[in-house]
C-alpha positions in Angstrom: -3.7 21.0 22.1 -1.5 19.2 19.6 -2.4 16.0 17.8 0.8 14.0 18.1 1.9 10.8 16.5 5.6 10.0 15.8 6.2 8.5 12.3 7.7 5.1 12.4 10.5 4.5 9.8 9.2 1.1 8.7 7.7 -1.3 11.1 7.1 -4.2 8.8 7.1 -5.8 5.4 3.9 -6.8 3.7 4.6 -9.5 1.2 2.4 -9.6 -1.8 3.6 -12.2 -4.2 0.7 -13.3 -6.2 0.9 -10.9 -9.1 3.2 -8.7 -11.1 1.6 -5.8 -9.3 2.7 -7.3 -6.0 5.2 -5.7 -3.7 6.5 -5.6 -0.2 5.1 -2.7 1.8 6.2 -1.0 5.0 3.4 -1.3 7.6 3.6 1.7 10.1 3.1 1.0 13.8 -0.3 2.0 15.1 0.9 4.7 17.6 4.2 3.6 19.0 7.2 5.9 19.3 9.6 5.7 16.3 11.5 2.5 16.3 14.6 4.3 15.2 16.5 2.1 12.8 14.9 -1.1 13.9 12.8 -2.9 11.4 10.4 -5.7 12.1 9.2 -8.0 9.4 6.1 -10.1 8.8 4.7 -11.9 5.8 1.0 -11.6 5.0 -0.7 -13.5 2.2 -3.2 -11.3 0.4 -6.4 -12.6 -1.1 -6.2 -13.3 -4.8 -7.3 -10.5 -7.1 -10.9 -10.7 -8.4 -12.0 -9.7 -11.9 -13.8 -6.4 -12.2 -17.5 -6.6 -12.0 -19.9 -6.2 -14.9 -17.5 -7.5 -17.6 -18.6 -9.3 -20.7 -18.4 -13.1 -20.9 -15.0 -14.3 -22.0 -15.3 -15.8 -25.5 -13.6 -15.5 -28.9 -16.3 -13.1 -30.2 -15.0 -10.6 -27.7 -11.4 -10.8 -28.8 -11.7 -7.2 -30.2 -11.6 -5.5 -26.9 -10.7 -1.9 -27.8 -11.9 0.7 -30.2 -8.4 2.0 -30.7 -6.9 0.0 -33.6 -3.4 0.6 -32.1 -4.3 -0.8 -28.7 -2.5 -4.0 -27.7 -5.2 -6.8 -27.9 -3.6 -8.9 -25.2 -3.5 -6.1 -22.6 -6.9 -4.9 -23.7 -8.4 -8.3 -23.2 -6.7 -8.5 -19.8 -8.0 -5.1 -18.8 -11.6 -6.1 -19.7 -11.4 -9.3 -17.7 -11.3 -11.5 -20.9 -8.6 -13.6 -19.3 -9.0 -16.7 -21.5 -8.8 -14.5 -24.6 -5.7 -12.7 -23.2 -4.1 -16.1 -22.5 -4.7 -17.5 -26.0 -3.4 -14.3 -27.6 -0.4 -14.1 -25.4 0.5 -17.7 -25.8 0.4 -17.4 -29.6 2.6 -14.3 -29.5 5.0 -15.8 -27.0 5.4 -19.0 -29.1 5.5 -17.4 -32.5 7.2 -14.0 -31.9 9.2 -14.8 -28.7 7.6 -11.6 -27.3 8.7 -11.0 -23.7 5.7 -8.9 -22.8 3.4 -11.8 -23.9 5.5 -14.1 -21.8 5.1 -11.8 -18.8 1.4 -11.8 -19.3 1.3 -15.6 -19.3 3.2 -15.6 -16.0 0.7 -13.2 -14.6 -2.2 -15.2 -15.7 -0.8 -18.5 -14.4 0.2 -16.9 -11.0 -3.3 -15.6 -10.4 -5.3 -18.4 -12.0 -6.9 -16.0 -14.5 -8.2 -17.7 -17.6 -6.2 -20.8 -16.7 -5.6 -23.0 -13.7 -3.2 -21.4 -11.2 0.2 -22.9 -11.6 3.1 -21.1 -9.9 5.6 -23.4 -11.6 4.5 -22.3 -15.1 4.3 -18.7 -13.9 7.9 -18.8 -12.9 8.8 -20.5 -16.2 7.2 -17.8 -18.3 8.5 -14.9 -16.1 12.0 -16.4 -16.2 11.9 -16.6 -20.0 10.7 -13.0 -20.2 13.2 -11.8 -17.6 16.1 -13.5 -19.5 15.0 -11.4 -22.5 15.2 -8.2 -20.4 11.6 -7.5 -19.4 11.7 -5.5 -16.2 8.1 -6.4 -15.2 8.9 -10.1 -15.5 12.0 -9.6 -13.4 9.9 -7.9 -10.7 7.2 -10.6 -10.8 9.8 -13.3 -10.7 11.5 -11.7 -7.7 8.2 -11.6 -5.8 7.5 -15.3 -6.5 11.0 -16.2 -5.4 10.9 -14.3 -2.2 7.4 -15.6 -1.2 8.3 -19.2 -2.0 5.6 -19.7 -4.6 6.5 -22.3 -7.2 9.5 -23.5 -5.1 11.4 -22.9 -1.9 11.9 -19.2 -0.9 15.0 -17.8 -2.6 15.7 -14.3 -1.2 19.1 -14.1 -2.7 17.7 -14.9 -6.2 14.9 -12.4 -5.6 17.3 -9.6 -4.7 19.2 -10.3 -8.0 16.0 -9.8 -10.0 14.8 -6.9 -7.9 18.1 -5.1 -8.5 18.0 -5.8 -12.3 14.4 -4.6 -12.5 15.1 -1.5 -10.5 18.1 -0.7 -12.7 15.8 -0.8 -15.7 13.5 1.8 -14.0 10.8 -0.4 -12.3 9.7 1.7 -9.3 8.1 -1.1 -7.4 11.3 -3.1 -7.6 13.3 0.0 -6.3 10.8 0.3 -3.5 11.0 -3.3 -2.4 14.8 -3.3 -2.7 14.8 -0.3 -0.4 12.8 -2.2 2.1 15.3 -5.1 2.0 18.1 -2.6 2.7 16.0 -1.2 5.6 15.3 -4.7 6.9 19.0 -5.7 7.1 18.4 -9.5 6.9 18.7 -10.3 3.2 20.9 -7.3 2.4 23.3 -5.3 4.7 21.3 -2.6 6.4 22.0 0.6 4.5 19.5 3.5 5.1 21.4 5.8 2.7 21.0 3.4 -0.2 17.4 2.7 0.9 16.7 6.5 0.7 18.1 6.7 -2.8 15.9 3.8 -4.0 12.8 5.3 -2.2 13.5 8.7 -3.8 13.5 7.0 -7.3 10.2 5.2 -6.6 8.7 8.3 -5.0 9.6 10.4 -8.0 7.9 7.8 -10.2 4.7 8.3 -8.2 4.7 5.4 -5.7 2.6 6.6 -2.7 4.1 3.9 -0.5 7.6 5.1 -1.4 6.5 8.7 -0.8 5.2 7.8 2.6 8.3 5.8 3.6 10.7 8.5 2.4 8.7 11.1 4.3 9.5 9.1 7.5 13.2 9.2 6.6 13.1 13.0 6.2 11.1 13.4 9.4 13.6 11.3 11.4 16.8 12.2 9.5 17.3 8.6 8.6 19.6 8.0 5.5 19.0 11.7 4.6 19.4 15.1 6.2 16.4 15.8 8.4 14.0 18.1 6.6 10.5 18.5 8.0 9.4 20.5 4.9 10.3 17.8 2.5 8.7 15.2 4.8 5.4 17.0 4.7 5.5 17.6 1.0 5.9 13.8 0.5 3.1 13.1 2.9 0.9 15.5 1.0 1.7 13.7 -2.3 1.1 10.2 -0.8 -2.1 11.5 0.8 -3.4 12.8 -2.5 -2.7 9.4 -4.0 -4.8 7.7 -1.3 -2.3 6.3 1.1 -4.3 6.2 4.3 -1.2 6.3 6.6 0.0 9.4 4.8 -3.5 10.9 5.2 -3.2 10.6 8.9 0.3 11.9 9.2 -0.4 14.8 6.8 -3.6 15.7 8.8 -1.6 15.8 12.0 1.0 18.0 10.4 -1.7 20.4 9.2 -3.4 20.4 12.6 -0.1 21.2 14.4 1.3 23.5 11.7 4.4 21.3 11.5 6.3 21.8 8.3 3.3 23.5 6.7 0.7 26.1 7.4 -1.7 25.3 10.2 -5.1 24.4 9.0 -7.2 22.6 11.6 -10.4 22.4 9.4 -8.5 20.7 6.5 -6.8 18.4 9.1 -10.1 17.2 10.5 -11.5 16.7 7.0 -8.5 14.4 6.3 -8.9 12.6 9.6 -12.5 12.0 8.8 -11.6 10.5 5.4 -9.0 8.2 6.9 -11.3 7.2 9.8 -13.9 6.1 7.3 -11.2 3.9 5.7 -10.8 2.2 9.1 -7.6 3.8 10.3 -7.8 3.4 14.1 -5.3 6.2 14.6 -7.5 8.6 12.5 -10.6 7.5 14.4 -8.9 8.2 17.7 -7.6 11.7 16.6 -11.0 12.5 15.1 -12.7 11.5 18.3 -10.4 14.0 20.2 -11.2 16.8 17.8 -14.9 16.2 18.0 -15.2 15.7 21.7 -13.0 18.8 22.4 -14.2 20.9 19.6 -10.8 21.3 18.0 -11.0 22.5 14.4 -14.6 21.5 14.2 -17.8 22.2 16.1 -18.0 20.1 19.3 -20.0 16.9 18.8 -19.6 14.6 21.7 -21.9 11.9 20.4 -20.0 11.6 17.1 -16.7 11.9 18.8 -17.4 9.2 21.3 -18.7 7.0 18.5 -15.3 7.2 16.9 -13.7 6.5 20.2 -15.6 3.2 20.5 -14.8 2.3 17.0 -11.1 3.1 17.5 -11.0 0.9 20.7 -12.5 -1.9 18.7 -9.6 -1.5 16.3 -7.1 -1.7 19.1 -6.6 2.1 19.8 -7.7 2.7 23.4 -7.5 6.1 25.0 -7.8 6.8 28.8 -8.7 10.5 28.2 -11.6 9.6 25.9 -12.6 6.8 28.4 -13.0 9.6 30.9 -15.0 11.7 28.5 -17.3 8.7 28.0 -17.7 8.3 31.7 -18.6 12.0 32.1 -21.1 12.0 29.2 -24.8 12.0 29.9 -26.7 8.8 29.5 -28.3 10.1 26.3 -24.9 10.9 24.9 -23.5 7.5 25.7 -26.5 5.8 24.3 -26.3 7.8 21.1 -22.5 7.1 20.7 -22.9 3.4 21.4 -25.8 3.1 18.9 -23.9 5.0 16.2 -20.8 2.8 16.8 -22.8 -0.4 16.6 -24.2 0.8 13.3 -20.8 1.6 11.9 -19.4 -1.7 13.1 -22.4 -3.6 11.7 -23.4 -4.9 15.1 -27.1 -5.1 15.9 
């Protein structure tokens, strides 16, 4: 039996506009057939970033944040969670040296309320100044603020201008997001060939999101010549980088031997990893493997547990419902108990 799931080209846009690390992301459909060249969009506001745990208190005595004398003190303070120190050092450098990287840091701190009260207007002001001086990170951050309407009305046209400028200077996240806009076809004319070019650049720079998106292009022959081998290699790279959707797709390719050597045991291992990361698709496929003993010793209780969990996540399955109905009372009780424990239900 094959574990099948078509790869969607890009079923959504996830808008993250609160930091310079923010980006639009394609959100694959749960288990629907490929949407062809249709792209749906949605905007989701993420929670603000939180400082890493266990950091030292932020005070002037901790301004020396790195043992390396050549380390940048502003970035070092930021990395250690000393945001007020980072702000003071960056402000001094921005005012005295007109340093664009320091201006970008100020924009980041203002946008996220780190070391200073959140102020999107000031974030835009500092990012704008840095972008005008040619800083590609500021250009990208400014684009994300513009497109999300933080600090002013949404300005997708202005955002595209800064995304294009940032991508031209080699910023992979900007290239990736510009590709999504070409796929979306609302702000920019829909152009899958151009989107593929931008995704390839971002993928080569190590973006797992771009690797996953480009893999869907090669699988479907969208904007590029169809090539299952290249698709699987990109899925593998994105999977190794921790992209959970790529883990699921790569596992299915391994299980079926599609574009790669067949390896059911490795496939089940990847499905288990993705299932534990709350992928309903992985939970469903893992349930099938365990209940039917495919690539792993049969374990109905564990398999039915994952079926219950997947159903809670919106991935029902009539075949597994039948397996649940045919299970012994002891097997059903064990599966339900394990599922409640996983879900945190008493």
